[in-house]
C-alpha positions as CSV (number, residue, x, y, z in Angstrom):
1,M,-3.5,4.9,5.0
2,T,-2.9,8.6,4.5
3,L,-6.0,9.4,6.6
4,A,-4.7,7.1,9.4
5,S,-1.3,8.9,9.3
6,R,-2.8,12.4,9.3
7,L,-5.1,11.5,12.2
8,S,-2.2,9.9,14.1
9,T,-0.1,13.0,13.7
10,A,-3.1,15.1,14.9
11,A,-3.5,12.8,17.9
12,N,0.2,12.9,18.8
13,T,0.4,16.7,18.6
14,G,-2.7,17.0,20.8
15,V,-4.7,18.8,18.1
16,I,-7.7,16.5,18.5
17,D,-7.9,16.6,22.3
18,D,-10.3,19.5,22.0
19,P,-13.8,18.1,21.2
20,K,-14.6,20.9,18.7
21,E,-11.3,20.6,16.9
22,Q,-11.7,16.8,16.9
23,H,-15.1,17.0,15.2
24,R,-13.8,19.5,12.6
25,I,-10.7,17.6,11.7
26,I,-12.4,14.2,11.6
27,S,-15.3,15.4,9.5
28,S,-13.1,17.3,7.0
29,N,-10.7,14.4,6.6
30,L,-13.5,11.9,6.1
31,A,-15.0,14.2,3.4
32,L,-11.6,14.5,1.7
33,V,-11.2,10.7,1.6
34,Q,-14.7,10.2,0.1
35,V,-13.9,12.7,-2.7
36,Q,-10.6,11.0,-3.4
37,A,-12.2,7.6,-3.3
38,V,-14.7,8.5,-6.0
39,V,-12.1,10.1,-8.3
40,V,-9.6,7.3,-7.8
41,G,-12.3,4.6,-8.2
42,L,-13.2,6.0,-11.7
43,L,-9.5,6.4,-12.6
44,A,-8.8,2.8,-11.4
45,A,-11.6,1.5,-13.7
46,L,-10.1,3.6,-16.6
47,A,-6.6,2.2,-15.9
48,A,-8.0,-1.4,-15.9
49,L,-9.7,-0.7,-19.2
50,L,-6.5,0.7,-20.7
51,L,-4.5,-2.3,-19.5
52,G,-7.2,-4.6,-21.0
53,A,-6.9,-2.8,-24.3
54,V,-3.1,-3.2,-24.2
55,S,-3.6,-6.9,-23.6
56,R,-6.0,-7.0,-26.5
57,E,-9.0,-8.0,-24.4
58,E,-12.3,-7.0,-26.0
59,L,-14.8,-5.2,-23.7
60,D,-18.3,-4.2,-24.6
61,L,-20.1,-1.2,-23.2
62,A,-22.0,-3.3,-20.6
63,E,-18.8,-4.7,-19.2
64,M,-17.2,-1.2,-19.2
65,G,-20.2,0.2,-17.2
66,L,-20.1,-2.8,-14.8
67,L,-16.4,-2.2,-14.2
68,C,-16.7,1.5,-13.6
69,A,-19.8,1.2,-11.3
70,S,-18.2,-1.6,-9.3
71,S,-14.9,0.3,-9.0
72,V,-16.4,3.6,-7.8
73,S,-19.0,2.0,-5.5
74,T,-16.3,-0.2,-3.9
75,A,-13.9,2.7,-3.5
76,F,-16.6,4.9,-1.8
77,L,-17.9,2.2,0.5
78,A,-14.5,0.9,1.5
79,A,-13.2,4.4,2.1
80,F,-16.2,5.2,4.4
81,A,-15.9,1.9,6.3
82,L,-12.1,2.2,6.7
83,G,-12.3,5.9,7.5
84,M,-14.7,5.3,10.4
85,L,-12.6,2.4,11.6
86,M,-9.4,4.6,11.6
87,V,-11.2,7.3,13.5
88,C,-12.2,4.8,16.2
89,I,-8.7,3.3,16.3
90,V,-6.8,6.6,16.6
91,I,-9.1,8.1,19.2
92,G,-9.1,4.8,21.2
93,A,-5.3,4.6,21.0
94,R,-5.0,8.2,22.2
95,K,-7.2,7.5,25.2
96,L,-5.2,4.4,26.0
97,G,-1.9,6.1,25.7
98,V,-0.8,4.0,22.8
99,N,1.1,5.6,19.8
100,P,-1.4,5.4,16.9
101,D,1.5,5.7,14.4
102,N,2.4,2.1,15.3
103,I,-1.1,0.6,14.8
104,A,-3.3,2.8,12.7
105,T,-1.5,2.6,9.3
106,P,-0.7,-1.1,9.4
107,I,-4.4,-1.9,10.3
108,A,-5.5,0.4,7.4
109,A,-3.2,-1.4,5.0
110,S,-4.1,-4.9,6.1
111,L,-7.8,-4.4,6.5
112,G,-7.9,-2.2,3.4
113,D,-7.2,-5.1,1.1
114,L,-9.6,-7.5,2.9
115,I,-12.5,-5.0,3.2
116,T,-12.0,-3.6,-0.3
117,L,-11.9,-7.1,-2.0
118,S,-14.9,-8.3,0.0
119,I,-16.9,-5.2,-0.9
120,L,-15.7,-5.5,-4.6
121,A,-16.9,-9.1,-4.7
122,L,-20.4,-8.2,-3.3
123,V,-20.8,-5.1,-5.4
124,S,-19.6,-6.6,-8.7
125,S,-21.8,-9.6,-8.2
126,F,-24.8,-7.3,-7.7
127,F,-24.1,-5.4,-10.9
128,Y,-23.4,-8.5,-12.8
129,K,-26.8,-9.9,-11.9
130,H,-28.4,-6.7,-13.1
131,K,-26.2,-6.2,-16.1
132,D,-29.3,-6.3,-18.4
133,T,-30.6,-3.1,-16.7
134,W,-28.6,-0.8,-19.0
135,Y,-29.2,2.4,-17.0
136,L,-28.1,1.1,-13.6
137,A,-24.3,1.3,-14.0
138,P,-24.3,4.8,-15.6
139,L,-26.8,6.0,-12.9
140,V,-24.5,4.8,-10.1
141,C,-21.4,6.4,-11.7
142,A,-23.3,9.7,-12.2
143,G,-24.7,9.6,-8.6
144,F,-21.3,9.2,-7.0
145,T,-19.7,11.8,-9.3
146,A,-22.4,14.3,-8.3
147,L,-21.2,13.9,-4.7
148,I,-17.8,15.4,-5.6
149,P,-18.9,19.0,-5.6
150,L,-20.7,18.5,-2.3
151,G,-17.5,17.1,-0.7
152,V,-15.4,20.0,-2.1
153,A,-17.9,22.5,-0.6
154,M,-17.5,20.9,2.8
155,L,-13.7,21.2,2.5
156,A,-13.8,24.9,1.4
157,K,-13.6,26.1,5.1
158,E,-10.6,23.9,5.9
159,P,-7.4,25.3,4.4
160,T,-5.2,22.5,5.5
161,V,-7.4,19.7,4.1
162,L,-8.2,21.8,1.0
163,R,-4.5,22.0,0.3
164,V,-4.3,18.2,0.4
165,L,-7.3,18.1,-2.0
166,K,-5.5,20.4,-4.4
167,F,-2.0,19.0,-4.3
168,G,-2.4,15.4,-3.0
169,W,-3.6,13.8,-6.3
170,F,-0.2,13.2,-7.9
171,P,1.1,10.9,-5.1
172,I,-2.1,8.8,-5.1
173,L,-2.3,8.5,-8.9
174,L,1.4,7.7,-9.2
175,A,1.0,5.1,-6.4
176,M,-1.9,3.5,-8.4
177,L,0.3,3.4,-11.5
178,L,3.2,1.8,-9.6
179,S,0.8,-0.8,-8.1
180,S,-0.6,-1.4,-11.6
181,F,2.8,-2.2,-12.9
182,G,3.2,-4.7,-10.1
183,G,-0.1,-6.2,-11.1
184,V,1.1,-6.5,-14.7
185,I,4.2,-8.4,-13.4
186,L,1.8,-10.7,-11.4
187,S,-0.5,-11.3,-14.4
188,R,2.4,-12.2,-16.7
189,T,4.0,-14.6,-14.3
190,I,1.1,-16.2,-12.4
191,S,0.3,-18.8,-15.1
192,G,3.9,-20.0,-15.6
193,Q,4.9,-23.3,-14.1
194,Q,8.1,-21.8,-12.7
195,Y,6.1,-19.2,-10.8
196,Q,3.8,-21.6,-9.0
197,G,2.8,-20.0,-5.7
198,M,3.4,-16.5,-6.9
199,A,-0.2,-15.4,-6.2
200,I,0.1,-16.7,-2.6
201,F,3.3,-15.0,-1.7
202,T,2.7,-11.6,-3.5
203,P,0.2,-10.2,-0.9
204,V,2.5,-11.2,1.9
205,I,5.7,-9.6,0.6
206,C,3.9,-6.5,-0.6
207,G,1.8,-6.2,2.6
208,V,4.7,-6.6,5.0
209,G,6.8,-4.1,3.1
210,G,4.0,-1.6,2.9
211,N,3.0,-1.9,6.5
212,L,6.6,-1.5,7.9
213,V,7.4,1.5,5.7
214,A,4.0,3.1,6.5
215,I,4.8,2.9,10.3
216,Q,8.2,4.5,9.8
217,T,6.9,7.2,7.5
218,S,4.1,8.1,10.0
219,R,6.6,8.2,12.9
220,I,9.0,10.4,11.1
221,S,6.2,12.7,10.0
222,T,4.9,13.0,13.6
223,H,8.4,13.7,14.8
224,L,8.8,16.6,12.4
225,H,5.3,18.0,13.2
226,I,6.2,18.0,16.9
227,C,9.8,19.2,16.7
228,G,10.0,21.2,13.4
229,T,8.4,23.9,11.2
230,P,7.2,23.1,7.7
231,G,9.9,24.1,5.2
232,V,12.7,23.9,7.9
233,L,14.4,20.7,8.6
234,P,16.0,20.0,12.0
235,L,19.8,20.3,12.0
236,R,20.5,16.6,12.2
237,M,18.2,16.0,9.2
238,K,19.6,18.7,6.9
239,R,21.0,16.2,4.4
240,F,18.5,15.0,1.9
241,W,20.5,11.8,1.1
242,P,21.7,10.5,4.5
243,N,24.4,7.9,4.9
244,P,22.6,4.5,5.0
245,C,24.9,3.3,7.7
246,S,24.2,6.2,10.0
247,L,20.5,6.0,9.1
248,F,20.3,2.4,10.5
249,C,23.0,2.5,13.1
250,A,22.6,5.9,14.8
251,S,21.2,6.3,18.3
252,E,18.5,8.8,17.1
253,I,14.9,7.8,17.6
254,N,14.0,7.4,13.9
255,S,17.1,5.2,13.4
256,M,16.1,3.0,16.3
257,S,12.6,2.5,14.9
258,A,14.1,1.7,11.5
259,R,16.3,-1.0,13.1
260,V,13.4,-2.5,15.0
261,L,11.2,-2.7,11.8
262,L,14.1,-4.2,9.9
263,F,14.6,-6.9,12.5
264,L,10.9,-7.8,12.2
265,V,11.3,-8.8,8.6
266,I,12.8,-12.2,8.8
267,P,10.9,-13.6,11.8
268,G,7.6,-12.2,10.4
269,H,8.1,-13.7,6.9
270,L,9.2,-17.1,8.5
271,V,5.9,-17.2,10.4
272,F,3.9,-16.3,7.3
273,F,5.9,-18.9,5.3
274,Y,5.1,-21.6,7.8
275,V,1.4,-20.7,7.9
276,I,1.3,-20.8,4.1
277,H,3.0,-24.1,4.0
278,L,0.5,-25.5,6.6
279,I,-2.5,-24.3,4.5
280,E,-1.3,-25.0,1.0
281,G,0.9,-28.0,1.7
282,H,3.2,-29.1,-1.1
283,S,1.5,-26.9,-3.7
284,V,4.0,-24.2,-2.9
285,T,7.8,-24.6,-3.0
286,N,9.6,-25.0,0.3
287,S,13.1,-25.6,-0.9
288,K,15.9,-24.1,1.2
289,T,17.1,-22.1,-1.8
290,F,13.8,-20.5,-2.3
291,V,13.4,-19.7,1.4
292,M,16.8,-18.0,1.4
293,L,16.1,-16.1,-1.8
294,Y,12.7,-15.0,-0.5
295,L,14.1,-13.7,2.8
296,L,16.9,-11.9,1.0
297,A,14.4,-10.3,-1.3
298,S,12.3,-9.2,1.6
299,L,15.2,-7.7,3.4
300,I,16.3,-5.8,0.2
301,Q,12.7,-4.5,-0.3
302,V,12.2,-3.3,3.3
303,T,15.7,-1.8,3.5
304,L,15.2,0.2,0.3
305,L,11.8,1.3,1.4
306,L,12.9,2.5,4.9
307,Y,15.8,4.4,3.4
308,L,13.5,6.0,0.7
309,A,11.0,6.9,3.5
310,E,13.7,9.0,5.2
311,V,14.7,10.7,2.0
312,M,11.1,11.4,0.9
313,V,10.0,12.7,4.2
314,R,12.9,15.1,4.3
315,L,12.3,16.3,0.8
316,T,8.5,16.9,1.3
317,W,9.1,18.6,4.6
318,H,11.7,20.9,3.0
319,H,9.1,21.9,0.4
320,A,6.5,22.6,3.2
321,L,4.4,19.6,2.1
322,D,2.7,17.2,4.5
323,P,4.6,13.8,4.5
324,D,1.5,12.1,5.8
325,S,-0.3,12.8,2.5
326,H,2.6,12.8,0.0
327,C,5.0,10.0,1.1
328,I,2.9,7.0,2.1
329,P,1.2,6.6,-1.4
330,Y,4.6,6.7,-3.2
331,L,6.2,4.2,-0.8
332,T,3.4,1.7,-0.7
333,G,3.1,1.8,-4.5
334,L,6.8,1.3,-4.8
335,G,6.6,-1.4,-2.2
336,D,4.1,-3.3,-4.3
337,L,6.3,-2.9,-7.4
338,L,9.5,-3.9,-5.7
339,G,7.9,-6.8,-3.8
340,T,6.3,-8.3,-6.9
341,G,9.4,-7.9,-9.1
342,L,11.8,-9.3,-6.5
343,L,9.4,-12.2,-5.8
344,A,9.2,-13.1,-9.5
345,L,13.0,-13.0,-9.6
346,C,13.2,-15.4,-6.6
347,F,10.9,-17.9,-8.3
348,L,12.8,-17.6,-11.6
349,I,16.2,-18.1,-9.9
350,D,15.0,-21.0,-7.9
351,W,13.5,-22.7,-11.0
352,L,16.7,-22.2,-13.0
353,L,18.8,-23.7,-10.2
354,R,16.5,-26.7,-9.9
355,K,16.6,-27.2,-13.7
356,Q,20.3,-27.0,-13.6
357,Y,20.5,-29.5,-10.8
358,E,18.2,-31.9,-12.7
359,L,20.4,-31.6,-15.8
360,D,23.7,-32.1,-13.9
361,G,22.4,-34.8,-11.5
362,P,21.9,-37.7,-13.9
363,S,25.2,-37.0,-15.7
364,E,27.0,-37.7,-12.5
365,L,25.4,-41.1,-12.2
366,V,26.4,-42.2,-15.8
367,P,29.4,-44.4,-15.5
368,G,32.5,-43.5,-17.6
369,P,34.1,-45.9,-20.1
370,L,35.8,-48.9,-18.7
């Protein structure tokens, strides 16, 4: 998603219109993403092992190797596939006169989950079939790790991308941590009877929130790259904590896009809710109370994310950092955590209300003394 946002900004500012500049920017950004993918893939496996240790799940060395090899292989392959797809989408959108900010990051977010999970299923199945070959998993991990210095060497001539490589780790790692906490909430609630359907709705609420805030963040970042200088905020954006009313009600272009994105929340979720109900039938709750709670939670999630997007972009730009690389990871990770937490709360409140109704209902039918 950060790659899509950086390329969208480069397209909107006209930087990639020159063929030589286009090749230089695309190749350096793809190399950056591959380096990040290998490192984050290894760290994601480590985080999974630590969470498993906290949950008192026993893992042997073969399973640890399988997990690490599957994680780093999936991250590398998915990053390459999605990176090439983002390049095609951004260049195609530029040639067609379409703003890539509106399409590249949502496609990256949506297809990112689908492609990554598909590759993970295939790769992990392969390593599981060959788990008796003890040297395979360590060899794969070592091979991908050896590619890191090669990628860094390719980035040494690109100061802008090298700066992202040096200072862009903390947002990605913190986003991974926030998403992991969301995963902990999901794992603790998914087996409870009162949370039936949690696994179905979690990708929807997290995905919609992440997509909408990624669009807004990318648009604000592009606006600042076109109109401003890093480290210097435009006069109308001087306040780091803007008034929420003015942020969503003003006539300024970023406020207008925030309103449009906010208005998409309820219709979009109603469509997804209807599709889920058609596919799953009565296995998921469709009570009016839950629908209202779910829509309210979605509005709260997206409203908070859009406001935080404005705040974070202003802060990062004030410190001469690129919002494309620093804001989107924070906001998508926070979107996962907020979405999962609010969704669990919706299921819990709906279950409590139904239990209360069941307790109160029969008592009303019991006749009093004659």
